[in-house]
DRENDREN-442449 format. One line per 2 residues: for each residue x negated, y, z of C-alpha. Coordinates in steps of 0.2 Angstrom, whole numbers. Layout:
% DRENDREN-442449
X,Y,Z ~ ...
% end
This chain:
% DRENDREN-442449
210,-113,159 ~ 193,-119,167
189,-139,166 ~ 194,-148,180
177,-153,187 ~ 173,-133,187
173,-124,205 ~ 170,-108,210
155,-106,224 ~ 150,-91,234
131,-88,234 ~ 125,-98,250
105,-98,256 ~ 104,-119,251
96,-126,236 ~ 111,-135,227
109,-150,216 ~ 117,-151,197
123,-167,193 ~ 130,-172,176
147,-166,172 ~ 145,-152,185
152,-134,180 ~ 149,-121,192
154,-105,191 ~ 144,-93,201
143,-73,206 ~ 125,-68,207
120,-50,215 ~ 107,-39,204
91,-45,206 ~ 97,-60,215
89,-78,210 ~ 98,-93,212
90,-113,214 ~ 98,-128,206
89,-146,210 ~ 91,-159,196
83,-176,200 ~ 73,-184,185
69,-200,181 ~ 51,-199,169
56,-201,152 ~ 74,-192,155
82,-179,144 ~ 91,-166,150
101,-149,145 ~ 108,-136,155
118,-121,149 ~ 121,-105,157
135,-95,150 ~ 131,-77,153
150,-70,159 ~ 145,-52,164
129,-55,171 ~ 110,-55,160
100,-69,167 ~ 85,-78,164
83,-98,168 ~ 63,-104,175
60,-123,175 ~ 49,-130,189
41,-147,190 ~ 42,-159,204
24,-152,207 ~ 32,-133,207
20,-132,189 ~ 30,-119,178
37,-129,163 ~ 46,-115,155
55,-97,156 ~ 70,-95,145
78,-77,142 ~ 84,-74,123
103,-69,127 ~ 96,-52,131
113,-44,138 ~ 128,-50,150
134,-62,137 ~ 129,-77,125
124,-96,131 ~ 105,-98,137
100,-116,133 ~ 86,-127,141
82,-143,135 ~ 67,-154,145
60,-172,145 ~ 52,-175,161
35,-183,160 ~ 36,-186,181
51,-193,191 ~ 55,-181,206
68,-166,209 ~ 64,-152,195
71,-135,199 ~ 80,-122,189
81,-104,194 ~ 94,-95,188
88,-75,190 ~ 99,-59,187
90,-47,177 ~ 102,-32,182
97,-17,193 ~ 112,-12,200
127,-24,199 ~ 129,-42,198
141,-53,190 ~ 148,-70,186
138,-87,176 ~ 143,-103,174
130,-116,175 ~ 134,-134,169
122,-150,166 ~ 128,-153,147
117,-170,146 ~ 107,-182,157
101,-197,148 ~ 83,-208,142
75,-197,130 ~ 77,-203,111
63,-199,99 ~ 75,-185,94
76,-177,110 ~ 59,-176,110
57,-168,94 ~ 71,-155,101
58,-150,115 ~ 43,-149,105
51,-138,93 ~ 58,-129,107
42,-126,114 ~ 35,-121,100
50,-109,97 ~ 45,-101,114
26,-99,109 ~ 31,-91,93
42,-79,104 ~ 26,-76,117
15,-73,103 ~ 28,-61,94
29,-49,108 ~ 9,-48,111
5,-47,92 ~ -2,-32,84
-2,-28,64 ~ -16,-40,59
-9,-56,71 ~ 10,-59,62
5,-73,56 ~ 3,-83,71
20,-83,77 ~ 26,-84,60
17,-101,57 ~ 22,-106,76
42,-104,68 ~ 39,-114,53
33,-127,63 ~ 46,-128,75
59,-125,61 ~ 51,-142,54
53,-151,69 ~ 72,-145,73
75,-152,56 ~ 68,-167,59
76,-169,74 ~ 93,-165,66
95,-148,76 ~ 104,-134,63
106,-124,73 ~ 89,-125,82
80,-125,65 ~ 91,-108,59
87,-99,74 ~ 68,-102,69
71,-98,51 ~ 81,-81,58
66,-76,70 ~ 53,-77,56
66,-66,46 ~ 67,-53,59
48,-52,59 ~ 46,-48,41
60,-35,43 ~ 50,-27,56
35,-26,46 ~ 45,-18,31
45,-35,21 ~ 61,-34,14
61,-48,2 ~ 53,-60,14
67,-56,27 ~ 79,-59,16
74,-74,9 ~ 75,-82,28
91,-74,34 ~ 98,-84,19
91,-100,25 ~ 98,-95,41
115,-91,39 ~ 121,-108,32
111,-117,45 ~ 121,-108,59
137,-111,49 ~ 134,-132,48
131,-131,67 ~ 146,-123,71
134,-109,81 ~ 146,-93,78
136,-81,88 ~ 119,-85,77
130,-84,61 ~ 134,-67,68
120,-60,73 ~ 110,-64,56
124,-59,46 ~ 119,-41,56
103,-42,53 ~ 103,-47,35
116,-32,31 ~ 103,-21,40
92,-24,27 ~ 105,-18,15
110,-3,26 ~ 93,6,27
93,18,16 ~ 74,22,15
73,4,8 ~ 76,8,-9
73,-9,-16 ~ 87,-16,-6
99,-2,-2 ~ 117,-7,-5
132,1,5 ~ 142,-11,-3
132,-27,4 ~ 128,-20,20
148,-16,24 ~ 154,-33,16
141,-41,28 ~ 145,-31,42
164,-36,38 ~ 161,-54,40
151,-52,57 ~ 166,-42,64
180,-55,67 ~ 165,-68,75
160,-57,87 ~ 178,-53,92
181,-72,91 ~ 168,-77,102
170,-63,114 ~ 154,-58,111
154,-40,116 ~ 136,-36,113
138,-44,94 ~ 154,-34,92
144,-16,97 ~ 129,-20,86
143,-23,72 ~ 152,-5,74
136,2,75 ~ 127,-5,61
144,0,51 ~ 144,17,58
128,22,51 ~ 134,18,33
145,33,35 ~ 132,45,43
119,52,31 ~ 119,40,17
138,45,13 ~ 141,62,23
156,54,30 ~ 155,61,48
172,60,54 ~ 172,41,51
154,36,57 ~ 160,48,74
174,37,77 ~ 163,20,75
150,28,86 ~ 164,31,97
170,14,97 ~ 154,5,98
151,12,116 ~ 163,2,125
160,-15,122 ~ 140,-9,121
144,-4,140 ~ 153,-21,143
138,-32,137 ~ 127,-20,148
116,-17,131 ~ 114,3,137
101,2,124 ~ 117,3,110
126,15,121 ~ 114,27,120
109,25,103 ~ 128,27,97
128,44,108 ~ 114,51,100
120,47,83 ~ 137,52,87
130,68,92 ~ 120,68,75
134,67,66 ~ 141,82,74
128,91,71 ~ 127,87,53
146,92,52 ~ 142,108,59
148,106,76 ~ 133,111,86
139,114,102 ~ 151,98,103
132,89,98 ~ 125,97,112
139,89,124 ~ 136,72,115
117,73,117 ~ 119,75,135
127,60,137 ~ 113,50,128
101,59,137 ~ 106,53,154
110,35,147 ~ 92,34,140
83,39,156 ~ 95,27,165
85,14,155 ~ 69,21,157
65,23,139 ~ 53,37,138
52,35,119 ~ 69,37,114
71,50,129 ~ 58,61,117
65,58,102 ~ 85,64,110
75,80,117 ~ 70,81,98
89,82,94 ~ 92,93,108
81,107,103 ~ 87,105,84
107,110,90 ~ 99,124,101
89,131,89 ~ 105,131,77
115,140,91 ~ 101,153,92
93,149,106 ~ 77,147,101
68,150,118 ~ 77,135,126
72,125,113 ~ 56,128,114
58,122,133 ~ 65,106,129
52,104,116 ~ 39,107,131
48,92,141 ~ 47,82,124
27,84,122 ~ 25,80,139
33,63,138 ~ 23,61,123
6,65,131 ~ 11,56,148
16,40,139 ~ 3,42,124
17,41,110 ~ 5,52,98
16,43,82 ~ 30,54,89
20,70,90 ~ 23,75,73
39,77,77 ~ 35,88,90
23,99,80 ~ 36,100,67
49,107,78 ~ 40,119,87
32,127,70 ~ 50,132,67
54,137,84 ~ 38,148,81
43,153,65 ~ 59,159,70
54,171,84 ~ 40,176,72
26,171,79 ~ 19,163,61
3,160,67 ~ 6,148,79
19,140,69 ~ 6,138,56
-8,130,70 ~ 7,116,75
9,113,58 ~ -8,110,54
-9,98,69 ~ 7,89,64
0,87,46 ~ -16,79,52
-5,67,64 ~ 5,65,50
-8,60,37 ~ -16,48,53
2,36,54 ~ 4,37,35
20,47,36 ~ 21,52,17
37,62,20 ~ 31,70,34
16,77,26 ~ 25,84,11
37,93,24 ~ 23,99,35
14,107,18 ~ 29,117,12
30,122,30 ~ 14,129,30
17,137,15 ~ 32,145,19
25,150,36 ~ 11,160,27
23,168,15 ~ 33,174,29
17,181,37 ~ 15,192,22
0,182,16 ~ 3,181,-3
12,196,-8 ~ 7,211,-19
5,226,-9 ~ 14,237,-22
26,222,-28 ~ 43,230,-35
59,221,-43 ~ 55,214,-60
35,213,-58 ~ 35,194,-57
21,191,-47 ~ 16,174,-49
16,172,-66 ~ -3,166,-65
-14,158,-52 ~ -31,153,-50
-42,150,-35 ~ -60,146,-31
-62,143,-13 ~ -57,157,-2
-51,169,-16 ~ -35,168,-27
-31,177,-43 ~ -13,180,-46
-5,189,-62 ~ 10,200,-63
19,212,-74 ~ 14,231,-75
29,245,-69 ~ 42,235,-78
34,234,-94 ~ 26,224,-105
9,225,-98 ~ 1,215,-87
-14,215,-74 ~ -21,204,-60
-22,204,-40 ~ -38,199,-29
-34,191,-13 ~ -46,185,0
-41,173,15 ~ -49,174,32
-42,160,42 ~ -26,157,38
-22,175,33 ~ -23,181,14
-28,200,11 ~ -27,210,-7
-44,213,-11 ~ -42,221,-28
-32,225,-44 ~ -42,220,-60
-38,230,-76 ~ -48,230,-91
-58,248,-91 ~ -56,250,-110
-37,255,-107 ~ -34,237,-117
-17,231,-111 ~ -14,212,-107
2,206,-114 ~ 12,199,-102
22,189,-115 ~ 8,184,-124
3,174,-110 ~ -8,181,-94
-24,169,-91 ~ -38,172,-78
-52,158,-70 ~ -61,160,-57
-79,154,-51 ~ -86,159,-37
-88,178,-36 ~ -84,180,-55
-66,180,-64 ~ -63,180,-83
-46,187,-89 ~ -38,186,-104
-35,199,-118 ~ -31,192,-133
-21,209,-141 ~ -36,219,-139
-41,229,-155 ~ -60,226,-160
-66,239,-172 ~ -50,242,-180
-46,224,-181 ~ -30,221,-173
-27,207,-160 ~ -43,202,-165
-45,199,-144 ~ -55,199,-130
-60,193,-113 ~ -66,203,-97
-78,198,-85 ~ -77,204,-68
-89,203,-52 ~ -89,205,-34
-104,213,-23 ~ -97,212,-5
-80,216,-7 ~ -80,227,-22
-75,221,-39 ~ -81,229,-56
-80,224,-75 ~ -96,217,-80
-94,213,-98 ~ -80,215,-111
-84,198,-123 ~ -79,196,-142
-81,185,-155 ~ -99,188,-165
-87,183,-181 ~ -71,190,-173
-56,195,-187 ~ -39,202,-185
-26,191,-178 ~ -39,180,-171
-31,180,-153 ~ -48,178,-146
-45,177,-128 ~ -29,168,-128
-35,157,-113 ~ -52,156,-102
-62,145,-91 ~ -76,149,-83
-88,137,-72 ~ -104,143,-64
-114,153,-79 ~ -104,146,-93
-88,153,-99 ~ -78,147,-114
-63,156,-123 ~ -50,152,-135
-47,160,-152 ~ -30,150,-156
-29,161,-175 ~ -44,160,-180
-47,157,-198 ~ -60,143,-200
-67,145,-220 ~ -51,142,-229
-41,136,-216 ~ -29,147,-209
-25,148,-191 ~ -38,132,-188
-43,140,-171 ~ -60,139,-162
-67,142,-146 ~ -83,151,-140
-95,147,-127 ~ -105,162,-117
-118,160,-104 ~ -125,172,-92
-143,178,-90 ~ -144,190,-78
-129,202,-79 ~ -130,199,-97
-117,185,-106 ~ -121,180,-122
-113,169,-137 ~ -119,151,-135
-109,142,-148 ~ -94,142,-159
-85,125,-155 ~ -73,119,-172
-67,102,-174 ~ -76,90,-186
-58,86,-194 ~ -49,103,-192
-35,109,-204 ~ -25,123,-207
-11,127,-192 ~ -21,118,-181
-22,130,-167 ~ -38,124,-159
-40,133,-141 ~ -24,134,-136
-30,126,-121 ~ -49,125,-115
-57,119,-97 ~ -75,120,-95
-87,108,-83 ~ -104,109,-83
-110,102,-99 ~ -94,98,-105
-79,108,-112 ~ -62,100,-117
-50,111,-130 ~ -36,106,-137
-25,112,-151 ~ -7,117,-153
10,115,-159 ~ 13,122,-178
31,112,-180 ~ 41,99,-174
32,86,-182 ~ 14,93,-175
6,79,-165 ~ -9,91,-153
-25,84,-152 ~ -39,86,-136
-57,88,-142 ~ -73,86,-129
-89,96,-133 ~ -104,92,-125
-120,103,-122 ~ -138,96,-124
-150,109,-119 ~ -141,123,-129
-133,114,-143 ~ -115,108,-142
-110,93,-151 ~ -91,88,-153
-91,70,-143 ~ -73,65,-145
-55,70,-149 ~ -40,60,-141
-23,59,-145 ~ -9,50,-136
10,53,-142 ~ 22,47,-131
40,43,-133 ~ 48,59,-138
65,66,-143 ~ 67,69,-162
59,84,-170 ~ 52,88,-153
32,89,-156 ~ 19,79,-146
11,95,-138 ~ -4,97,-125
3,111,-110 ~ -15,109,-102
-31,102,-102 ~ -44,101,-88
-60,92,-87 ~ -71,90,-72
-86,79,-73 ~ -83,64,-82
-65,65,-81 ~ -52,73,-93
-32,75,-90 ~ -19,83,-102
-3,84,-100 ~ 13,83,-112
30,89,-105 ~ 41,84,-118
36,64,-115 ~ 51,53,-111
50,42,-97 ~ 63,28,-96
78,37,-101 ~ 73,54,-94
70,66,-109 ~ 56,78,-107
51,72,-89 ~ 34,73,-96
15,64,-92 ~ -3,68,-91
-14,58,-97 ~ -33,53,-88
-48,51,-100 ~ -64,44,-93
-83,46,-100 ~ -96,32,-100
-110,35,-109 ~ -104,45,-125
-86,35,-124 ~ -71,42,-119
-56,31,-114 ~ -40,32,-108
-40,28,-90 ~ -22,30,-84
-6,40,-88 ~ 1,46,-74
22,51,-70 ~ 30,57,-57
38,43,-44 ~ 55,52,-42
54,60,-61 ~ 69,66,-68
75,74,-85 ~ 69,90,-91
55,90,-76 ~ 41,95,-89
28,88,-76 ~ 13,90,-88
3,105,-80 ~ -13,100,-74
-30,101,-63 ~ -42,90,-59
-57,91,-44 ~ -67,77,-40
-54,61,-36 ~ -39,74,-34
-29,78,-49 ~ -13,92,-46
1,91,-59 ~ 14,105,-59
33,102,-64 ~ 49,111,-64
52,117,-44 ~ 37,107,-39
17,98,-40 ~ 13,82,-37
-4,77,-30 ~ -12,60,-36
-29,55,-29 ~ -41,39,-37
-49,25,-27 ~ -60,16,-40
-52,14,-55 ~ -34,19,-51
-23,36,-47 ~ -11,34,-36
4,47,-32 ~ 0,53,-14
12,68,-11 ~ 23,79,-20
25,98,-16 ~ 43,103,-18
47,124,-20 ~ 62,129,-31
57,140,-45 ~ 40,137,-45
30,142,-62 ~ 12,142,-60
-1,130,-51 ~ -19,132,-47
-30,120,-34 ~ -47,122,-26
-52,110,-12 ~ -40,108,0
-28,123,-5 ~ -16,123,-20
-5,140,-25 ~ 12,138,-31
16,155,-40 ~ 36,159,-39
39,175,-48 ~ 57,175,-49
56,175,-29 ~ 68,189,-23
56,199,-7 ~ 62,211,4
78,215,-10 ~ 66,215,-25
72,203,-37 ~ 60,194,-46
46,202,-36 ~ 37,186,-35
27,177,-22 ~ 12,164,-20
15,149,-9 ~ -1,144,-2
0,125,3 ~ -17,119,14
-22,100,18 ~ -34,105,35
-51,102,34 ~ -58,87,44
-74,75,45 ~ -76,67,32
-69,48,30 ~ -84,36,34
-83,18,35 ~ -95,6,42
-95,-11,52 ~ -90,-10,70
-107,-19,77 ~ -122,-23,69
-123,-43,76 ~ -108,-54,77
-112,-72,88 ~ -101,-85,83
-99,-101,88 ~ -101,-116,74
-85,-123,77 ~ -75,-106,79
-66,-109,61 ~ -67,-91,52
-78,-77,60 ~ -70,-60,59
-80,-46,55 ~ -71,-28,59
-74,-13,47 ~ -69,4,51
-65,20,46 ~ -67,34,55
-66,54,51 ~ -53,60,38
-41,45,36 ~ -28,53,27
-31,47,11 ~ -32,30,2
-51,22,3 ~ -60,7,-4
-75,-4,1 ~ -85,-17,-7
-92,-33,6 ~ -101,-46,2
-111,-62,11 ~ -129,-64,5
-136,-81,3 ~ -157,-81,8
-155,-98,8 ~ -153,-100,-9
-152,-121,-16 ~ -162,-129,-2
-155,-145,4 ~ -144,-145,19
-152,-158,28 ~ -166,-144,30
-165,-140,48 ~ -173,-125,63
-175,-112,49 ~ -163,-99,57
-157,-96,40 ~ -139,-100,34
-135,-107,19 ~ -119,-103,8
-118,-120,4 ~ -120,-129,22
-115,-117,34 ~ -103,-103,28
-91,-98,13 ~ -97,-85,2
-87,-72,3 ~ -85,-56,-8
-71,-44,-10 ~ -65,-25,-10
-56,-19,8 ~ -42,-8,3
-37,6,17 ~ -21,13,15
-18,33,21 ~ -18,30,42
-29,14,41 ~ -44,14,53
-49,-5,55 ~ -50,-18,44
-56,-36,44 ~ -65,-49,35
-63,-65,38 ~ -79,-78,32
-75,-97,36 ~ -88,-107,44
-93,-125,42 ~ -97,-135,55
-110,-147,52 ~ -115,-162,62
-135,-156,61 ~ -144,-150,76
-151,-137,67 ~ -153,-122,79
-143,-104,78 ~ -144,-100,59
-140,-80,52 ~ -134,-72,38
-131,-55,32 ~ -115,-46,28
-117,-31,16 ~ -105,-15,14
-106,-4,-4 ~ -95,6,-17
-86,16,-4 ~ -73,25,-13
-62,40,-5 ~ -75,40,9
-95,38,13 ~ -104,24,20
-109,25,37 ~ -120,15,49
-120,0,50 ~ -118,-5,33
-127,-22,37 ~ -121,-35,49
-131,-52,55 ~ -120,-65,60
-127,-77,70 ~ -120,-94,70
-123,-102,87 ~ -127,-123,84
-114,-133,94 ~ -122,-149,92
-137,-155,103 ~ -141,-171,91
-137,-174,74 ~ -121,-183,74
-110,-194,60 ~ -105,-182,47
-89,-175,50 ~ -81,-174,31
-78,-194,35 ~ -63,-186,46
-48,-183,36 ~ -45,-166,46
-63,-161,41 ~ -63,-167,23
-46,-158,21 ~ -52,-141,28
-66,-142,17 ~ -56,-142,0
-46,-127,5 ~ -61,-117,9
-69,-123,-8 ~ -55,-123,-19
-43,-110,-10 ~ -55,-100,-4
-46,-98,12 ~ -42,-108,31
-29,-121,28 ~ -10,-117,31
-5,-127,46 ~ 9,-137,37
-3,-140,21 ~ -16,-147,33
-6,-159,41 ~ 2,-163,25
-14,-169,18 ~ -22,-175,33
-8,-187,32 ~ -7,-192,15
-28,-200,22 ~ -23,-206,38
-8,-215,36 ~ -18,-230,28
-24,-233,45 ~ -39,-246,44
-34,-250,25 ~ -53,-245,17
-46,-246,0 ~ -31,-236,2
-43,-223,11 ~ -53,-222,-3
-39,-218,-18 ~ -31,-208,-6
-47,-197,-4 ~ -49,-197,-22
-32,-190,-25 ~ -30,-178,-10
-48,-171,-18 ~ -40,-169,-34
-25,-161,-29 ~ -33,-145,-24
-40,-144,-43 ~ -23,-147,-48
-12,-137,-37 ~ -4,-125,-42
-12,-110,-33 ~ -31,-116,-39
-25,-116,-58 ~ -16,-99,-55
-32,-92,-48 ~ -49,-102,-53
-43,-109,-68 ~ -37,-93,-73
-55,-84,-70 ~ -64,-98,-81
-52,-94,-95 ~ -52,-76,-93
-71,-78,-97 ~ -69,-88,-110
-57,-78,-118 ~ -67,-63,-117
-85,-68,-120 ~ -82,-85,-128
-93,-101,-124 ~ -109,-103,-117
-125,-113,-125 ~ -132,-127,-115
-144,-143,-118 ~ -142,-159,-111
-153,-176,-114 ~ -137,-188,-111
-136,-197,-129 ~ -152,-188,-136
-157,-170,-133 ~ -146,-158,-140
-135,-143,-139 ~ -118,-141,-133
-105,-128,-127 ~ -102,-126,-110
-92,-114,-100 ~ -99,-95,-100
-92,-90,-82 ~ -107,-93,-69
-102,-97,-51 ~ -110,-79,-44
-96,-72,-55 ~ -83,-87,-52
-82,-84,-33 ~ -77,-66,-33
-65,-65,-46 ~ -57,-81,-40
-56,-73,-23 ~ -47,-57,-29
-35,-67,-37 ~ -31,-77,-24
-31,-64,-8 ~ -16,-67,1
-8,-81,-9 ~ -2,-95,1
9,-106,-11 ~ 25,-110,-3
25,-94,8 ~ 41,-84,4
33,-71,-8 ~ 19,-79,-14
23,-78,-33 ~ 25,-58,-29
8,-57,-21 ~ 1,-68,-34
8,-58,-50 ~ 1,-40,-42
-16,-49,-40 ~ -17,-54,-58
-10,-37,-64 ~ -23,-28,-52
-38,-40,-57 ~ -36,-39,-76
-33,-19,-77 ~ -49,-20,-68
-58,-33,-76 ~ -56,-25,-95
-64,-9,-87 ~ -81,-17,-84
-95,-12,-94 ~ -98,-30,-99
-80,-30,-108 ~ -80,-13,-113
-97,-17,-123 ~ -89,-32,-130
-74,-23,-134 ~ -78,-5,-137
-61,7,-137 ~ -63,10,-156
-59,-9,-159 ~ -41,-7,-166
-28,-19,-161 ~ -31,-32,-173
-49,-34,-171 ~ -46,-34,-150
-35,-49,-151 ~ -43,-58,-166
-60,-58,-155 ~ -50,-62,-142
-43,-78,-149 ~ -59,-83,-157
-68,-85,-142 ~ -54,-94,-134
-56,-108,-150 ~ -40,-100,-159
-26,-106,-145 ~ -13,-92,-155
-1,-95,-169 ~ 1,-83,-182
16,-75,-174 ~ 10,-77,-158
-5,-66,-164 ~ 5,-53,-173
15,-51,-158 ~ 2,-48,-149
-6,-35,-160 ~ 11,-27,-165
13,-24,-144 ~ -4,-16,-141
-4,-6,-157 ~ 14,2,-151
9,4,-133 ~ 22,-10,-127
5,-20,-120 ~ -12,-15,-114
-28,-22,-116 ~ -28,-31,-101
-9,-37,-103 ~ -15,-45,-119
-33,-52,-113 ~ -20,-61,-101
-7,-66,-114 ~ -22,-76,-120
-30,-83,-106 ~ -14,-89,-103
-6,-97,-118 ~ -2,-116,-115
-13,-123,-128 ~ -28,-113,-122
-24,-122,-106 ~ -23,-139,-111
-38,-138,-123 ~ -49,-131,-109
-43,-142,-94 ~ -55,-155,-95
-70,-143,-96 ~ -65,-132,-84
-61,-150,-72 ~ -79,-155,-72
-85,-138,-69 ~ -77,-138,-54
-86,-152,-47 ~ -100,-143,-48
-93,-126,-41 ~ -81,-133,-28
-92,-150,-22 ~ -110,-145,-25
-107,-126,-26 ~ -119,-123,-40
-120,-121,-57 ~ -121,-139,-68
-139,-132,-73 ~ -145,-128,-53
-157,-137,-46 ~ -158,-153,-43
-152,-153,-62 ~ -161,-141,-74
-150,-143,-89 ~ -131,-150,-92
-134,-169,-95 ~ -125,-171,-80
-110,-160,-85 ~ -110,-168,-103
-111,-184,-95 ~ -94,-182,-84
-85,-173,-96 ~ -90,-185,-111
-84,-200,-98 ~ -68,-192,-94
-64,-188,-111 ~ -65,-205,-114
-52,-209,-99 ~ -38,-196,-107
-42,-186,-91 ~ -40,-199,-80
-51,-194,-67 ~ -47,-210,-56
-53,-222,-68 ~ -68,-211,-75
-73,-212,-58 ~ -78,-193,-58
-70,-186,-42 ~ -76,-202,-31
-95,-200,-40 ~ -94,-182,-32
-87,-183,-15 ~ -98,-198,-11
-114,-191,-18 ~ -128,-188,-6
-128,-170,-12 ~ -110,-167,-6
-112,-176,9 ~ -127,-167,15
-118,-152,14 ~ -110,-158,31
-123,-172,38 ~ -133,-187,36
% end
């Protein structure tokens, strides 16, 4: 039954007057506009509600002057209530337009004037909140990846006002919108936090639709199988089960369809219950159509088709896909149309209609190109590659895959990148690229692989026996051709089972022969050098040890780099030490190789088996010992050549967690420049036994230290991860059935991709090519004939980083000037670049005018840091805060510079000039006397960021609430100022930096004349160090924002890990320093804050590997006793760093007398800064005030 005041009206051409209490049910045609007049007096509050019963409408409110005041369309489909609140500022007839958004059919809605009365303060708050909510929605639709903060801040302000107005539904809606924005950008934890705030507010308000919608959005977070952090089918299902009865109880068909649709997704690919998924998708279609949400209808049909396809019913899938395609085309949704065509192409491919599938993909590609949907193109390239391969057109398939790979990298599609690399390798194999011409069953081709540029070496078995040989393949374009077979001329067989070993450098190959008999010495061993002239390979020389003996097994392993070869002799007896092992270095002069040195370990012992693994790079050789017993621990030795002399530079050993009776073995070593890596496949990682790990060491001077342990992100038991190769900033680590690619940015190695290949047994890489050997592959019915897969990362232009302009003009009152840094060329990898402003004004007084030179004390904030580009990122923005002083000083300029690029090169320009355009015709009053300017400057000086809106308002209000009470204002300014030093945000960033320096380097010494000339201990950190380090820890941290603790913790970990790698730190704490010395030195520097038990615990943790050096340093710096003891010294230091932007002994001071005075006074008053008048003195000082005006 309708309310007795409601009546049904047919549409007419007149404008209806809407009065309080009216409830009008109206029909509206597709696209029609109906207008209602609402007479209002100035100060009236009006609330109009429009219930959509079978039509999607939008509302527009106009003032008496026909000025558009508001436009609302929150309920996007044919159900739900659109709400409009307003407070009239002018008297007169307001007009409310109701516009049908339907394209074909009309429908019915009900409109009513729920409230009309004199506005209260609460009403005004509610309208202000609603306006902010509308503005947040507008900003949300226009935002890009860099401007998400603007709509979020707007919604946060709206939520605050809704709360003050007591509107729990509005508050919940604003928080809900913030959660959705975080969800859209995959910030799941932040999204979850806001959904959890919104749901109870909706419940308290009785807003069932809001509650149901938020439950669905929260369930979507848990139901996303791509979100490993939150994925939980049971939680998602429970949330959807709560939402469905709500939707049905309020008759919201769109909400019902969404709930069923999302529930169906839980039964698809995550669980494989295709029949359940099909039934649910079918159930979502009817309510979706009833609500007018054809997007859900199209999605349900498409997903239903996919469920049929995945359950093995491709013809039924094609039938459903056709319905989905028709629906999505009716919406004009070209993006999803292209996606649905992809699905149809796959279904056609599965039933053998490959040519028709290609035709469909041509249609999808046309849409992608026309609509500029380039992020979809990788999928098109992938599918076309599959089709070309099915037609036997392998070159076209490879070309399509390589185009797709570049696009996948451009858009940061890691899984897609891996898939393309696999596809390229498979297409090359199917094209007959790397298969022996004379391959037979049981030849195990691919047992060994090596590569240099476009030449590959592949080891195999000869004639089903025990002997091995080596094939040479060369590449032309994408095609590999067998060029030669390498067999020693002396007839000595390379024993297959003792291990095929070969190495290549350009036109030279060295292969092993550890079983060779030399002058009657059985198994003395040899190595054979082959060279290429044109396309012909010949044996150049047989290498043997000058002191060789029987059973030395010289040639057990080999490595070559240019004109140097290293050969392992794993069973060489050194002195009386049986099987100590050694390695020999050979150099080439012309066509002759001569033995240059024999390398033995300084601490060599019997059964050491040195020479088990070898690697050479320039003048550096890495050699490892072997495993003799279950209790053995392998070592890796580094030797360095100076002139013609070799000496041992280091020996390292890392024994990670192992099973009992499982030795710490080294299965591979690889060296490149100042980096070497060794792998141990027996390492247990967590609960995964024999998962394996690789250890990276770097050289600084003559000292080698561990840089990082590498493990697979998806490692599991018995993976045998650890067989490693390195070139430049890339490491490839082989594991069972796979290989992992890591790249280095700065000091950090990051896993970039995984190459999955069943039964892969050998690995090599050079440049952009990785080889994986599969000796057990069946080829044309020949079991264990073997093959090699080739994975190619297409070459592209180098990554180049630069500013996007040379000059950046900026208005003085702009706030922060954005400086854009771009990356061009190959953007597929990660990269970083340092940036810094530079100050040529020095300590000039800020009232020195018209110099044309900007000062970091007076005109802008010193800004230093590092930009990190993720794969596919092409642009970053540096924000430099400007100071809007009141001096008429003319335009002034300063410079920003890029430096230290990693993963890229520096382009041009790397220097940018920022010109601050003066906005003062005459020198005015000092802006620091204004609360807003005063507070903003504290955010910049102490927290190194622009203020957040709520913080600026709160702290400004602390001052302005005093009104004209000058005494109140003075004390409030002091307290507000001190609050920034005392804040959690500064204590966890700037104050932490001060303590890290103290723990690392102790105290500095300064001179004071206060109370007579004397020396005193002073903080050792200087402003030039403090600012960049504080900015690094504080970047992105806004205390109170959801997830700020995680951002801060990640920043702390990254900073301290980098801090302990700095030259100053490693000089003070060399890697040879044992754990007890390391901890005791830190403790002494920090004035012994640690108790004996705390000290012992840190020593034990560092010794066992439970804590790193960085973690121990941080533990000392964050010790509560140190925090308390150092507090006053840091408080005084920050008066100089924060307010005066200089060191305590910089001009106009010449020593630490001022610092000494204030520290003495603050201590006398037990840290009470108000009674000590310290903060007051600095903020009223001429030096501070002159930074901003007279």
